[in-house]
Residue, then its C-alpha position, 0 to 999 in steps of 0.5 A: m347466357k352472357p351478362g350483358l344479355a341477362s342484365l337485358v332480359c331482367f330490364l325488358a321484363f321488369v319495364r314489361l310487368s310495370d306500367c310506365a306512368p302512374p294515373t292522372c287526375y285526368s285519367r282516374a276521373l274519366g276512368l272512374s266517370a266511365e265505371i260509375m256510368s257502367l254501374l248504373d246501368k246494372i243497376h238500371t236494367y236489374h230486373r230482380t229488385t226496383c232499386a233504380d226506380i229513383l236513381p236517375t239517369i245520367f252521363l258522365d262528362v268531366h269536361n261539364s263543368c256542371v259535373t259537380t253538382k249533379l253529382r252531388d245531387i245524385l250521391y245525395v240520392v244513393l246515400n238517402h236511398p228511401n229503401q234500406y234493402c237497396r242501402e245495403r245491396p252490393r252494387m249500391l255499396l260500390l256505386k255509393r263508394k265510387m261517386q264518393n271517390l269522383y267527387t273527392i277527386i274532382n273537389k279536392i284532389c285535382y282541383r284546378d287540374l281538370v279544364f272544363f270546356t262547357d256548362d250545359c248541364e243538360a247534357i249530364d242529363t239527357g247525354h245530348a250536348r249542344p254545340h259548342y262554337a270557338e269564337d273564330r268560328l263563331q264569326l265565321l257563323q255570323e259572317e255567312r249570314 
């Protein structure tokens, strides 16, 4: 094999094995919110314990400015679960760790990096967001009337 071809193969193998870009604050926050919602869903559907009885269902949206307060509230519930058995369950410990990480990322690490498009706190509880009209769309709606 020629030396130029061998170095090209090594270079392409290295590029293939490595990630091209590190995760950003935004991508990490999105990934953690999806992981937390998936984990909460597993806890709610697990039939062998009653640990999820006091846990609310939430729909985390990192574009919603209410996410920090809702995340803080549910983290308080997870940390102060009335049942000691539930506090020690592996899924609950994992949920607590992921929620603390997301809360830290949003409030400290990515502070002012995330852009909030809405402040609909009800959407985090129900999963149904109100339509958000930009000013130009709102002006068109008013002119149609």
